[in-house]
C-alpha positions in Angstrom: -113.4 -28.0 -32.6 -111.1 -30.8 -34.6 -108.7 -29.9 -37.5 -110.7 -31.3 -40.7 -107.9 -32.3 -43.8 -107.0 -34.7 -46.3 -103.5 -35.3 -44.2 -103.4 -39.1 -44.1 -99.7 -39.2 -42.4 -101.3 -36.7 -39.7 -104.3 -39.4 -39.3 -101.4 -42.5 -39.0 -99.0 -40.5 -36.8 -102.7 -40.0 -34.3 -103.1 -43.8 -34.6 -99.8 -45.2 -34.0 -99.5 -43.0 -30.9 -102.8 -44.3 -29.4 -105.0 -41.4 -30.3 -108.5 -41.3 -32.4 -109.2 -40.4 -35.7 -112.8 -39.7 -37.6 -112.3 -41.8 -40.8 -114.7 -41.7 -43.8 -116.1 -44.6 -45.0 -119.2 -45.2 -48.1 -121.4 -45.4 -45.3 -120.7 -43.6 -42.1 -117.8 -41.7 -41.1 -116.5 -44.1 -38.2 -114.1 -43.0 -35.2 -111.5 -45.3 -35.2 -108.2 -46.3 -33.5 -106.0 -49.4 -32.8 -108.2 -52.6 -33.0 -105.2 -54.1 -31.1 -104.4 -51.2 -28.5 -106.9 -52.1 -25.4 -106.2 -48.7 -24.4 -107.1 -47.1 -27.8 -110.3 -49.6 -27.9 -111.6 -48.3 -24.7 -110.8 -44.5 -25.2 -113.8 -45.4 -28.3 -115.9 -46.2 -25.8 -115.2 -43.9 -23.7 -115.4 -41.2 -26.1 -118.4 -42.5 -27.9 -120.2 -42.6 -24.4 -120.9 -46.5 -25.6 -121.8 -49.8 -23.4 -118.9 -51.9 -23.5 -121.8 -55.2 -24.5 -122.0 -53.4 -27.7 -119.2 -54.7 -29.7 -116.9 -52.9 -32.8 -116.4 -53.7 -36.4 -113.0 -53.4 -37.4 -111.4 -52.3 -40.7 -108.7 -53.6 -43.0 -107.7 -53.2 -46.2 -107.7 -56.8 -47.7 -109.0 -60.1 -47.2 -105.4 -61.4 -47.2 -105.0 -59.2 -43.9 -108.3 -60.6 -42.3 -106.4 -63.5 -41.7 -104.1 -62.3 -39.4 -107.1 -61.4 -37.0 -109.5 -64.1 -37.2 -108.8 -67.9 -37.0 -111.4 -69.2 -39.8 -112.8 -68.2 -43.3 -115.7 -69.8 -43.8 -116.4 -70.5 -47.7 -119.4 -69.1 -48.4 -118.9 -65.9 -46.4 -115.6 -65.7 -47.8 -117.6 -66.0 -51.3 -119.6 -62.8 -50.2 -116.0 -61.3 -49.1 -114.5 -61.7 -52.6 -117.3 -60.4 -54.4 -118.4 -57.3 -52.0 -115.4 -56.1 -50.6 -114.4 -53.7 -50.5 -117.8 -52.3 -50.1 -120.9 -52.2 -46.9 -120.8 -55.5 -46.3 -119.4 -56.9 -42.5 -118.9 -60.3 -41.3 -118.6 -62.2 -38.2 -116.3 -64.3 -38.1 -114.3 -66.5 -35.6 -111.4 -64.5 -33.8 -107.9 -65.2 -32.7 -106.5 -64.6 -29.3 -104.6 -60.9 -30.7 -108.6 -59.6 -30.4 -108.9 -57.9 -27.7 -112.0 -58.9 -25.4 -113.2 -55.6 -25.5 -113.3 -55.3 -29.3 -115.9 -58.2 -29.2 -117.5 -57.7 -26.2 -116.1 -60.9 -24.7 -117.9 -62.8 -27.9 -116.0 -65.6 -30.3 -116.8 -63.7 -33.3 -115.1 -60.5 -34.4 -117.4 -58.5 -37.1 -114.5 -56.8 -40.2 -115.1 -55.5 -43.1 -112.8 -53.7 -45.6 -114.7 -50.0 -46.3 -114.6 -48.3 -49.7 -113.4 -45.3 -49.6 -110.4 -44.3 -51.4 -108.7 -42.0 -48.6 -109.2 -44.7 -45.7 -108.5 -47.9 -47.9 -105.2 -45.2 -48.2 -104.8 -45.5 -44.5 -105.3 -48.6 -43.6 -102.7 -50.0 -45.9 -100.1 -47.8 -44.1 -100.7 -49.6 -41.2 -99.5 -52.8 -39.5 -102.9 -53.4 -37.3 -106.6 -53.0 -38.4 -109.1 -50.1 -36.9 -112.1 -50.3 -34.7 -114.1 -48.2 -35.6 -118.0 -47.3 -34.8 -119.6 -44.1 -36.2 -118.5 -41.5 -35.0 -120.9 -39.7 -33.1 -122.4 -39.7 -29.5 -123.9 -43.2 -28.8 -127.2 -43.8 -29.8 -127.1 -40.4 -32.0 -128.0 -40.4 -35.6 -125.0 -41.3 -37.6 -122.5 -39.0 -39.4 -122.1 -38.7 -43.2 -120.2 -35.6 -43.5 -117.2 -34.4 -41.9 -119.0 -31.6 -40.4 -121.7 -34.1 -38.6 -118.5 -34.9 -36.6 -116.8 -32.0 -36.0 -120.1 -30.7 -34.4 -120.7 -33.8 -31.9 -117.0 -35.0 -31.0 -114.9 -32.0 -32.5 -114.3 -31.3 -28.5 -112.7 -35.1 -28.6 -111.0 -36.0 -31.0 -108.1 -33.9 -32.7 -108.5 -34.7 -36.5 -111.2 -35.7 -39.0 -110.0 -37.2 -42.1 -111.8 -35.3 -44.8 -113.6 -37.6 -47.9 -116.7 -35.4 -48.2 -119.9 -37.0 -47.9 -120.2 -40.7 -47.6 -122.2 -42.3 -51.0 -124.4 -45.2 -48.8 -125.6 -43.4 -45.9 -126.1 -46.7 -44.1 -124.3 -48.5 -42.6 -123.2 -51.9 -43.3 -125.0 -55.0 -43.5 -123.8 -57.4 -40.9 -123.4 -61.3 -42.0 -122.6 -64.3 -40.2 -123.0 -68.5 -40.3 -125.5 -69.8 -38.0 -125.1 -74.0 -38.1 -124.4 -73.5 -41.8 -127.1 -70.7 -42.1 -126.2 -67.9 -43.8 -127.8 -65.1 -41.0 -128.2 -61.2 -41.4 -127.7 -59.4 -38.1 -128.3 -56.1 -39.2 -130.5 -54.7 -42.3 -127.9 -52.5 -44.2 -126.3 -50.5 -47.5 -125.7 -54.1 -48.9 -129.3 -54.9 -50.0 -130.3 -59.0 -49.0 -131.0 -59.4 -52.8 -127.3 -58.8 -53.6 -126.4 -61.0 -50.7 -129.0 -64.6 -51.8 -127.9 -64.1 -55.5 -124.4 -65.8 -54.2 -125.6 -68.3 -51.3 -129.2 -68.5 -51.5 -132.1 -67.6 -49.0 -131.0 -65.9 -45.5 -132.4 -65.7 -42.4 -132.7 -62.4 -40.8 -131.9 -62.1 -37.2 -134.0 -59.0 -35.3 -132.1 -56.6 -33.1 -132.3 -56.7 -29.6 -132.2 -54.5 -26.5 -129.2 -56.1 -24.7 -126.4 -58.2 -24.9 -126.4 -58.0 -29.0 -124.6 -60.6 -31.1 -123.1 -58.4 -33.3 -122.5 -54.5 -33.5 -125.4 -51.7 -33.9 -128.1 -54.5 -32.6 -129.6 -52.3 -29.9 -133.9 -51.7 -30.0 -132.8 -48.2 -29.7 -130.9 -46.2 -32.1 -129.7 -43.8 -34.8 -132.6 -41.5 -32.7 -133.0 -37.6 -32.7 -132.7 -36.1 -29.3 -136.4 -34.8 -30.4 -139.9 -36.8 -30.0 -139.4 -39.0 -33.6 -143.0 -40.1 -34.7 -144.0 -42.4 -37.4 -146.6 -43.0 -38.9 -149.7 -41.9 -41.8 -148.0 -38.7 -42.5 -151.4 -37.3 -43.3 -153.3 -38.3 -40.2 -150.2 -37.2 -38.1 -149.8 -33.8 -40.2 -153.4 -32.9 -40.1 -153.4 -34.1 -36.4 -150.5 -32.0 -34.9 -152.4 -28.9 -37.0 -155.4 -29.2 -35.2 -153.2 -29.2 -32.0 -151.2 -26.6 -33.2 -148.2 -28.6 -32.5 -144.7 -27.4 -33.8 -143.4 -29.7 -35.9 -141.4 -30.9 -39.2 -141.7 -33.9 -41.6 -139.5 -36.4 -42.8 -141.4 -38.1 -45.9 -140.1 -40.3 -48.6 -141.6 -38.4 -51.6 -144.0 -36.4 -51.5 -144.8 -32.6 -50.2 -147.8 -31.8 -47.9 -149.7 -29.1 -48.0 -149.7 -27.1 -44.4 -146.2 -27.7 -44.1 -143.5 -24.6 -44.3 -140.7 -25.8 -46.6 -138.0 -25.0 -43.9 -139.1 -27.7 -42.0 -140.0 -30.4 -44.6 -137.5 -32.8 -46.4 -138.3 -35.4 -48.8 -135.6 -38.5 -49.3 -136.4 -39.0 -52.9 -138.5 -36.8 -54.9 -137.8 -39.4 -57.7 -138.8 -42.4 -54.6 -135.0 -43.9 -55.8 -134.1 -46.0 -52.5 -130.6 -45.3 -52.7 -130.7 -41.6 -52.6 -133.3 -41.7 -50.2 -130.7 -44.0 -48.1 -127.9 -41.6 -48.5 -129.8 -38.5 -47.3 -131.5 -40.5 -44.6 -129.2 -39.3 -41.5 -128.3 -35.6 -42.8 -132.2 -35.2 -43.6 -132.7 -36.6 -39.8 -130.1 -34.4 -38.1 -131.5 -31.2 -40.1 -134.3 -31.3 -38.6 -133.3 -32.1 -35.6 -131.0 -29.2 -35.4 -134.2 -27.2 -36.9 -136.8 -25.6 -34.7 -139.7 -27.3 -34.5 -140.3 -29.4 -31.4 -141.4 -32.9 -32.9 -140.4 -34.7 -36.0 -143.4 -36.5 -37.9 -141.9 -39.5 -40.5 -143.5 -42.1 -42.8 -141.8 -46.0 -43.4 -140.6 -46.5 -47.1 -141.7 -49.1 -49.1 -140.5 -52.4 -47.5 -137.7 -53.2 -50.5 -134.4 -53.2 -51.5 -132.6 -50.3 -49.6 -136.4 -49.9 -48.0 -135.9 -52.6 -45.7 -133.0 -51.2 -44.0 -134.1 -47.6 -43.9 -137.4 -48.6 -42.8 -134.9 -50.5 -39.4 -133.0 -47.0 -38.7 -136.8 -45.3 -38.9 -138.8 -47.6 -36.5 -135.6 -47.8 -33.9 -135.1 -44.1 -33.8 -139.0 -43.8 -33.2 -138.0 -46.1 -30.0 -138.8 -44.3 -26.9 
């Protein structure tokens, strides 16, 4: 298993020497390597078993340092960066040749963000290169929001996990770009659409795709437990599975249902708080996936605010 600790100098030493380190962010834990070192980037893909056509996000410490590896920073996207960085916002920007093709899957734009976590910001400030850092889990599985989640899945493949505690947001970043002067959201995430529209006006939301994504994290099936994950009306699903005597567990928004044991039932937010639900989502999915039940039953949340991003993750977890 990997060592878990708060030693920034140790993390830096490993990264400088081409190794990988799991790092905390406000969204999820990332599997980080030197983004300008093709061998380190290849190691990320290999460790995660991630397909090479799925691009990565670069992490750096400031807007100013983004200029080192992007050729142009459109004004409207810069406005978003100045308002929401550090934070759960990723921008798609034209890249400089210094960025390896493997990072962008050969695309002309690179995904970049400044994460909002004190340990990782300190680490990034000490490095003279950005970090490529997709979620620190096997490709397609539930994203990790605690160091223990990383260790359980990748502990045998990496040496060090920088321990930043539990992630505050719990959903991946919102990915935003520009197409023909139109602001486009490629991935719903921890930054709400309404907050973006306050600054730049109406946005277009693009559906994720099953192949050749234009931005990271857009594959149709993703964030999925190993067990069957069924979305629908929980009252009906529970009734059906009780009648069939299926061994099931339940993931609900706020309600608890009769006939379901306490150990097999997680409510994301009994207070119906979407921010709390987002923070708890991946941890709850992981706990149920590791439990004894053979099937997970779940429901969609209100399609508003962060509920839209949570529902995106739930729907993709349910894709066969």
